[in-house]
C-alpha positions as CSV (number, residue, x, y, z in Angstrom):
1,X,-23.9,4.3,-27.6
2,X,-21.7,4.6,-24.5
3,X,-21.2,3.5,-20.9
4,X,-22.4,5.7,-18.0
5,X,-19.8,6.1,-15.3
6,X,-21.1,7.3,-11.9
7,X,-18.7,9.4,-9.9
8,X,-18.6,12.5,-7.7
9,X,-17.5,16.1,-8.4
10,X,-15.2,18.2,-6.2
11,X,-18.1,19.0,-3.9
12,X,-19.0,15.4,-3.4
13,X,-22.1,15.6,-5.5
14,X,-23.1,12.7,-7.7
15,X,-22.2,13.1,-11.4
16,X,-22.4,10.9,-14.5
17,X,-19.9,10.7,-17.3
18,X,-20.7,8.9,-20.6
19,X,-17.8,6.8,-21.7
20,X,-17.8,6.3,-25.5
21,X,-15.8,3.3,-26.8
22,X,-14.3,3.6,-30.3
23,X,-16.4,2.2,-33.2
24,X,-16.1,-1.5,-33.6
25,X,-14.7,-1.9,-30.1
26,X,-14.7,-5.4,-28.7
27,X,-12.8,-7.7,-26.3
28,X,-10.8,-10.3,-28.2
29,X,-9.5,-12.1,-25.2
30,X,-8.6,-11.2,-21.6
31,X,-6.2,-8.3,-21.9
32,X,-6.7,-7.9,-25.7
33,X,-9.1,-5.5,-27.3
34,X,-9.8,-4.3,-30.9
35,X,-11.4,-1.2,-32.4
36,X,-11.3,1.4,-35.0
37,X,-9.0,4.5,-34.7
38,X,-9.7,6.0,-31.3
39,X,-10.8,9.7,-31.3
40,X,-10.3,12.1,-28.4
41,X,-13.9,11.5,-27.3
42,X,-12.9,7.9,-26.7
43,X,-10.0,8.7,-24.4
44,X,-12.0,8.6,-21.1
45,X,-13.2,5.1,-22.1
46,X,-9.7,3.9,-23.0
47,X,-8.5,5.0,-19.6
48,X,-10.7,2.4,-18.0
49,X,-8.8,-0.4,-19.9
50,X,-5.5,0.5,-18.2
51,X,-3.7,-0.2,-21.5
52,X,0.0,-0.9,-21.6
53,X,0.3,-0.8,-25.4
54,X,-1.4,-0.2,-28.7
55,X,-0.8,-2.1,-31.9
56,X,-1.5,0.3,-34.8
57,X,-1.8,-1.2,-38.3
58,X,-1.5,1.9,-40.6
59,X,1.3,3.7,-42.2
60,X,0.0,7.2,-41.4
61,X,1.7,9.0,-38.4
62,X,-0.1,8.8,-35.2
63,X,-1.9,12.1,-34.4
64,X,-0.2,14.3,-31.8
65,X,-3.3,14.4,-29.6
66,X,-3.3,10.6,-29.5
67,X,0.4,10.6,-28.8
68,X,-0.1,13.0,-25.9
69,X,-2.7,10.6,-24.5
70,X,-0.3,7.7,-24.8
71,X,2.5,9.6,-23.1
72,X,0.2,10.8,-20.3
73,X,-0.8,7.2,-19.5
74,X,2.6,5.5,-20.2
75,X,1.1,3.5,-23.1
76,X,3.6,2.1,-25.7
77,X,2.8,2.4,-29.4
78,X,3.7,-0.5,-31.8
79,X,3.2,0.6,-35.4
80,X,3.1,-2.0,-38.2
81,X,2.2,-0.3,-41.5
82,X,-0.2,-2.2,-43.8
83,X,-1.7,-0.7,-46.9
84,X,-5.4,0.1,-46.5
85,X,-6.4,-0.1,-50.2
86,X,-9.4,-1.9,-51.5
87,X,-7.4,-4.7,-53.2
88,X,-9.1,-8.1,-52.8
89,X,-5.8,-10.1,-53.2
90,X,-4.4,-12.1,-50.4
91,X,-1.0,-10.8,-51.4
92,X,-2.0,-7.3,-50.3
93,X,-1.5,-8.3,-46.7
94,X,2.2,-8.6,-45.8
95,X,2.9,-11.8,-44.0
96,X,6.1,-10.6,-42.3
97,X,4.3,-7.6,-40.9
98,X,1.5,-9.7,-39.5
99,X,4.2,-12.0,-37.9
100,X,5.9,-9.1,-36.2
101,X,2.6,-7.8,-34.9
102,X,1.6,-11.2,-33.6
103,X,4.9,-11.4,-31.6
104,X,3.9,-8.2,-29.8
105,X,0.3,-9.4,-29.4
106,X,1.1,-12.7,-27.7
107,X,3.6,-11.1,-25.3
108,X,1.6,-10.7,-22.1
109,X,4.1,-8.1,-21.0
110,X,2.3,-5.8,-23.5
111,X,-1.2,-6.5,-22.1
112,X,-3.7,-5.0,-21.8
113,X,-3.3,-4.1,-25.5
114,X,-5.6,-2.5,-28.1
115,X,-5.3,-3.5,-31.8
116,X,-6.7,-1.0,-34.3
117,X,-6.3,0.2,-37.8
118,X,-8.6,2.9,-39.4
119,X,-12.0,1.3,-39.1
120,X,-11.2,-1.8,-37.2
121,X,-12.3,-4.1,-40.0
122,X,-9.8,-5.5,-42.5
123,X,-6.3,-5.0,-41.2
124,X,-7.4,-5.6,-37.6
125,X,-9.5,-8.5,-38.8
126,X,-6.6,-10.1,-40.5
127,X,-4.4,-9.9,-37.4
128,X,-7.1,-11.2,-35.1
129,X,-7.9,-14.0,-37.5
130,X,-4.3,-15.1,-37.5
131,X,-4.2,-14.9,-33.7
132,X,-7.3,-17.2,-33.6
133,X,-5.4,-19.7,-35.8
134,X,-2.6,-19.5,-33.3
135,X,-5.2,-20.4,-30.7
136,X,-6.2,-23.5,-32.8
137,X,-9.6,-22.1,-33.7
138,X,-11.4,-23.8,-36.6
139,X,-11.6,-21.6,-39.8
140,X,-15.4,-21.3,-39.7
141,X,-15.7,-19.3,-36.4
142,X,-12.5,-17.4,-37.5
143,X,-14.3,-16.3,-40.7
144,X,-17.5,-15.6,-38.8
145,X,-15.7,-13.2,-36.5
146,X,-14.0,-11.4,-39.4
147,X,-17.3,-11.0,-41.2
148,X,-19.0,-9.7,-38.1
149,X,-16.7,-6.7,-38.0
150,X,-16.2,-6.3,-41.7
151,X,-19.9,-6.5,-42.5
152,X,-20.8,-6.0,-46.2
153,X,-17.2,-5.0,-46.9
154,X,-15.6,-8.4,-46.1
155,X,-12.8,-9.2,-48.5
156,X,-12.2,-12.6,-49.9
157,X,-8.5,-11.8,-50.1
158,X,-8.3,-11.3,-46.4
159,X,-10.1,-14.6,-45.7
160,X,-7.7,-16.3,-48.1
161,X,-4.7,-14.8,-46.3
162,X,-6.0,-16.0,-42.9
163,X,-6.7,-19.4,-44.3
164,X,-3.2,-19.7,-45.8
165,X,-1.4,-18.2,-42.8
166,X,1.1,-20.7,-41.4
167,X,1.1,-20.5,-37.6
168,X,3.9,-23.0,-37.4
169,X,6.5,-20.5,-38.6
170,X,5.4,-18.1,-35.9
171,X,5.6,-20.8,-33.2
172,X,9.2,-21.5,-34.3
173,X,10.0,-17.8,-34.0
174,X,8.5,-17.6,-30.6
175,X,10.6,-20.4,-29.2
176,X,13.6,-18.0,-29.3
177,X,11.9,-15.6,-26.8
178,X,9.4,-17.8,-25.0
179,X,10.5,-20.6,-22.7
180,X,7.1,-22.3,-22.2
181,X,3.4,-22.0,-23.0
182,X,1.1,-22.6,-20.0
183,X,-2.6,-23.2,-20.5
184,X,-2.3,-22.7,-24.2
185,X,-5.5,-23.3,-26.1
186,X,-9.0,-21.9,-25.7
187,X,-8.5,-21.2,-22.0
188,X,-6.7,-18.1,-20.7
189,X,-3.2,-18.0,-22.0
190,X,-0.2,-17.1,-20.0
191,X,3.3,-17.0,-21.4
192,X,6.1,-17.9,-19.0
193,X,9.4,-16.4,-19.9
194,X,12.8,-18.0,-19.3
195,X,13.9,-15.0,-17.2
196,X,10.9,-15.5,-14.9
197,X,11.7,-19.2,-14.5
198,X,15.3,-18.3,-13.6
199,X,14.1,-15.9,-11.0
200,X,11.8,-18.5,-9.5
201,X,14.7,-21.0,-9.4
202,X,16.9,-18.5,-7.6
203,X,14.2,-17.8,-5.0
204,X,13.7,-21.5,-4.3
205,X,17.5,-22.1,-3.9
206,X,17.8,-19.3,-1.4
């Protein structure tokens, strides 16, 4: 299933291009997307997202053809390796790695951003689930969202990790780089940085 993009060729004649999103593609939030590992066939679709960055949750090196796409579109790659084994233990998900990935995810300077692992189910689901807790979602819809993408392969260990994840520790870490949250909650989030506020103060004083 793909999107049909109508355009024109060099002679001005109408043409159609089918844009194919990666498997498990979805919008998480304005400027935040999730999916499985993008293939070259998905590149034209990704171009429409105007991505600034990608959060990649696997240890394996990024393929050169994907790196060429990132370089051509000035997209920054953030890689946070998480084992993709079938362990059903909550301890298989490294808390510190998720914390580091979340710091990148909530920084609007990295948006639009795409989160992906291999299939867009478990590792991506854990990161999005912890992000939802940061947004003060109740656990029930957080788990429903995880199960929607994981399907029959949902892991109780992932759900336990999300349930036990302490967002307070992340908020404390963010205070060192973020001056203020504006509109924090279920509405659209915008992070205001101290440097931005300093610039605004200088403009007003001039």
